C-alpha positions as CSV (number, residue, x, y, z in Angstrom):
1,M,-12.7,9.8,-10.7
2,K,-11.9,6.4,-8.1
3,L,-9.0,5.9,-5.4
4,L,-8.5,2.2,-4.4
5,I,-7.1,1.6,-0.8
6,T,-6.3,-1.4,0.8
7,G,-6.2,-3.2,4.0
8,F,-4.3,-6.5,5.1
9,M,-6.4,-9.4,6.6
10,P,-5.0,-10.6,10.3
11,F,-2.0,-12.2,11.1
12,G,0.6,-13.3,13.4
13,G,-2.2,-14.9,15.8
14,E,-4.2,-11.7,15.7
15,K,-8.2,-11.7,15.7
16,E,-8.2,-8.3,13.6
17,N,-6.1,-6.2,11.5
18,P,-6.7,-2.5,12.3
19,A,-5.4,-1.2,8.7
20,W,-8.7,-3.6,6.9
21,E,-11.0,-2.5,10.6
22,A,-9.9,1.4,10.1
23,V,-10.3,1.9,5.9
24,K,-13.3,0.1,6.0
25,R,-14.6,3.1,8.7
26,L,-13.4,5.4,5.1
27,P,-16.3,6.8,3.5
28,D,-17.6,5.9,0.3
29,K,-16.9,9.1,-1.4
30,V,-14.2,11.7,0.0
31,D,-14.1,15.2,-2.1
32,G,-16.8,14.4,-4.9
33,V,-13.7,10.8,-5.8
34,S,-15.2,7.7,-4.8
35,I,-13.2,4.8,-2.4
36,I,-13.1,1.5,-3.3
37,K,-12.1,-0.7,-0.6
38,Q,-10.1,-3.9,-0.8
39,E,-9.1,-6.8,1.7
40,I,-5.3,-8.2,0.9
41,P,-4.2,-11.6,2.1
42,V,-1.0,-11.4,4.7
43,V,1.0,-14.0,1.9
44,F,3.9,-13.1,-0.7
45,G,2.8,-12.9,-4.2
46,E,-0.5,-13.6,-3.4
47,D,-1.3,-10.1,-2.2
48,F,-0.9,-8.2,-5.3
49,Q,-2.5,-11.0,-7.3
50,V,-5.4,-9.3,-5.5
51,L,-4.3,-5.9,-5.9
52,E,-3.8,-6.0,-9.3
53,K,-7.5,-8.4,-9.6
54,A,-8.7,-5.1,-8.0
55,I,-6.6,-2.5,-10.3
56,R,-8.0,-3.9,-13.5
57,E,-11.9,-4.1,-11.7
58,N,-11.8,-0.5,-11.0
59,T,-9.9,1.5,-14.0
60,C,-10.4,1.6,-18.4
61,P,-10.9,-1.9,-19.5
62,G,-8.5,-0.2,-22.2
63,Q,-5.8,-0.5,-19.5
64,G,-5.5,-4.0,-19.1
65,G,-9.0,-5.2,-18.9
66,D,-10.7,-7.9,-21.1
67,L,-13.3,-5.4,-22.4
68,P,-13.2,-2.8,-25.0
69,C,-14.0,0.9,-23.3
70,D,-17.2,2.0,-23.2
71,Q,-15.9,5.6,-22.8
72,S,-18.2,5.5,-19.5
73,C,-15.3,4.5,-16.7
74,E,-13.9,6.8,-13.9
75,R,-10.1,7.3,-14.2
76,L,-8.1,5.2,-11.0
77,C,-6.2,8.0,-9.9
78,A,-4.4,6.8,-6.7
79,V,-3.7,2.8,-4.7
80,I,-2.7,3.4,-1.0
81,C,-2.4,0.4,0.7
82,V,-2.2,0.3,4.8
83,G,-0.7,-2.5,6.6
84,Q,-0.3,-2.8,10.5
85,A,3.4,-1.5,11.9
86,G,3.0,-2.8,15.7
87,G,5.1,-1.1,17.6
88,R,4.9,2.7,16.4
89,S,2.7,5.4,18.4
90,G,1.2,6.9,14.9
91,I,0.2,6.8,11.4
92,T,3.1,6.5,9.1
93,P,3.5,6.7,5.5
94,E,5.9,4.9,3.8
95,K,8.7,6.5,1.5
96,I,10.2,4.0,0.0
97,A,10.2,0.2,-1.1
98,I,12.9,-2.6,-1.6
99,N,13.4,-5.0,-3.6
100,Y,14.2,-7.6,-0.3
101,Q,12.0,-10.2,1.8
102,D,12.8,-11.2,5.5
103,A,10.2,-12.5,7.1
104,R,10.7,-12.6,10.7
105,I,7.6,-14.8,11.0
106,P,5.4,-17.0,8.9
107,D,2.7,-15.3,6.5
108,N,-0.5,-16.5,6.4
109,A,0.4,-19.6,3.9
110,G,3.0,-20.7,5.8
111,N,6.2,-19.1,4.0
112,S,8.9,-17.2,5.7
113,P,11.5,-16.3,2.6
114,R,14.6,-15.5,4.2
115,H,17.3,-12.5,2.9
116,Q,16.2,-12.9,-0.5
117,L,14.9,-10.1,-3.5
118,I,11.1,-10.2,-4.5
119,L,12.1,-10.1,-8.3
120,Y,14.8,-12.3,-9.2
121,P,14.6,-13.9,-6.0
122,Q,16.9,-17.2,-7.3
123,K,19.7,-14.7,-8.0
124,P,22.2,-12.8,-4.7
125,S,19.8,-10.6,-2.3
126,A,22.6,-8.1,-3.0
127,L,20.5,-4.8,-3.3
128,S,22.8,-3.4,-6.2
129,Y,21.4,-6.6,-8.5
130,T,19.7,-5.1,-11.2
131,P,18.4,-7.9,-13.7
132,L,16.9,-7.4,-17.2
133,N,13.9,-10.1,-17.5
134,E,15.3,-13.3,-18.8
135,G,15.2,-13.3,-23.0
136,A,14.4,-9.4,-22.7
137,S,16.7,-6.9,-25.0
138,A,19.1,-4.9,-23.4
139,G,16.2,-2.2,-23.8
140,A,13.6,-3.8,-21.7
141,F,12.3,-2.7,-18.7
142,C,14.6,-3.3,-15.6
143,P,13.2,-3.2,-12.0
144,A,14.9,-1.0,-9.9
145,D,16.1,-2.2,-5.9
146,G,13.5,0.5,-4.6
147,Y,10.8,3.1,-5.2
148,F,9.6,6.4,-3.6
149,S,6.2,6.3,-2.7
150,S,4.4,8.6,-5.6
151,L,1.5,9.8,-3.1
152,P,2.1,13.7,-1.0
153,V,4.1,11.6,2.1
154,E,5.1,14.8,3.5
155,K,1.7,16.9,3.2
156,M,-0.4,13.5,4.6
157,V,2.2,14.0,8.0
158,E,1.9,18.1,7.8
159,A,-1.6,17.8,8.2
160,M,-2.2,14.5,10.0
161,S,-0.2,16.5,12.6
162,E,-2.0,19.9,12.5
163,A,-5.2,17.5,13.1
164,N,-3.5,16.6,16.0
165,S,-3.3,12.5,14.6
166,P,-0.3,11.3,15.7
167,A,1.5,11.2,12.5
168,S,5.7,10.7,10.9
169,A,7.0,9.5,7.6
170,S,9.2,6.1,7.4
171,L,11.9,5.6,6.1
172,S,11.3,1.9,6.3
173,A,8.7,-0.4,5.3
174,G,10.7,-3.6,6.6
175,A,11.0,-7.0,4.5
176,Y,7.3,-8.6,5.6
177,V,4.3,-8.8,3.2
178,C,4.0,-5.0,3.6
179,N,6.8,-4.2,2.0
180,D,6.1,-7.0,-0.7
181,L,2.6,-5.6,-1.8
182,F,4.2,-1.9,-1.6
183,Y,7.4,-2.9,-4.3
184,R,4.7,-5.2,-6.4
185,L,2.7,-1.7,-6.9
186,M,5.8,0.7,-6.9
187,V,6.9,-1.7,-9.7
188,Y,3.5,-1.9,-11.7
189,L,3.1,1.9,-11.4
190,A,6.4,2.3,-12.7
191,K,5.9,0.3,-16.1
192,G,3.2,2.4,-17.0
193,S,0.8,-0.6,-16.4
194,L,-1.9,2.4,-15.5
195,A,-0.7,5.0,-18.4
196,G,-4.4,6.2,-18.7
197,D,-6.3,6.8,-22.2
198,A,-6.8,10.2,-23.2
199,H,-10.6,10.2,-22.2
200,I,-9.4,9.9,-18.5
201,G,-6.3,11.2,-18.0
202,G,-2.9,10.0,-16.7
203,G,-1.9,7.5,-14.7
204,A,-2.3,6.8,-10.9
205,I,0.1,7.1,-8.4
206,G,0.4,4.8,-5.2
207,G,2.2,3.7,-2.4
208,F,2.0,2.3,0.9
209,I,1.1,4.0,5.1
210,H,1.4,2.1,8.5
211,V,-0.6,1.7,11.3
212,P,0.1,1.4,15.0
213,F,-1.7,-1.3,16.9
214,S,-5.9,-0.2,17.6
215,S,-6.9,0.1,21.2
216,E,-9.9,-2.1,20.5
217,Q,-7.1,-4.9,19.6
218,L,-5.2,-4.3,22.6
219,E,-8.7,-4.0,25.1
220,G,-8.2,-6.6,27.8
221,R,-4.8,-7.8,26.6
222,E,-2.3,-8.9,29.4
223,F,1.2,-7.8,28.2
224,P,5.1,-8.6,30.0
225,E,5.8,-6.5,32.8
226,G,2.3,-4.3,31.9
227,K,4.3,-3.1,29.0
228,L,0.7,-1.8,26.6
229,P,2.4,-1.0,23.3
230,P,1.5,2.1,21.6
231,S,-1.7,2.3,19.8
232,L,-4.0,4.4,18.8
233,P,-8.5,4.1,18.3
234,L,-10.0,2.9,15.2
235,D,-11.9,6.2,14.9
236,T,-8.4,8.7,15.0
237,I,-6.3,5.6,12.4
238,A,-10.0,5.8,10.4
239,S,-9.6,10.3,10.4
240,G,-5.9,9.7,9.5
241,L,-6.3,7.9,6.9
242,E,-9.0,10.0,5.2
243,I,-6.5,13.2,5.8
244,C,-4.2,11.5,3.9
245,I,-6.7,10.4,1.2
246,R,-7.8,14.0,1.1
247,E,-4.3,15.1,0.6
248,T,-3.9,12.5,-2.2
249,I,-6.6,13.8,-3.9
250,K,-5.3,17.4,-3.9
251,A,-2.0,16.0,-5.5
252,V,-3.7,14.1,-7.8
253,K,-5.8,17.3,-8.9
254,A,-2.6,19.8,-9.2
255,D,-1.3,17.7,-11.4
256,R,-3.8,17.8,-13.6
């Protein structure tokens, strides 16, 4: 099996993003599962284009690829996206993604959508609005306003806490590019895009995890009134993410 984990590029004037820096430190195999790592641009829409390409490159070609399956492919069992939430003091797996964008700062391409939906942004930004795809039949897939993570969030938090890694579940992934990627991923999975061929089993689970500033990222910097934001060493962040991966693999194997 394979597990895909992603981390964002630096943004907001930062020189590094602890999400990607920690992901790079993860082992290439965890509990016999291959760990695939992918860096993601901090750009609305482009974020998922890169993620979807990575998914297609790491799953059965019969599930959206361009080549016939050779029966030797591995199942992509999970997709975990990781982003930075400066100001948080621990690692926070997210519970829910919402169909909403509100950028307090421009993304890395200068886009700053305000108070609009991720899908159907031309429509009113009322979260109760769940339109059909234009021209689709009444039975067509219709994205929900929000999607719960299918990762074992509570188990992740419990396991990290037992290992003395600061952690808690989060009920808000914000409305910036992190939530944008999280929501688009969950819509993709809800569509059954990774339904799975018979020889590789069922579909993937997925979700999002926020991490705080890294201690290395803040080293040597000055802050107003000497108030240093919360942070964790990169090794601690990477260890917490590895725990999350192990709990995800346990959940996948238990569901067989």
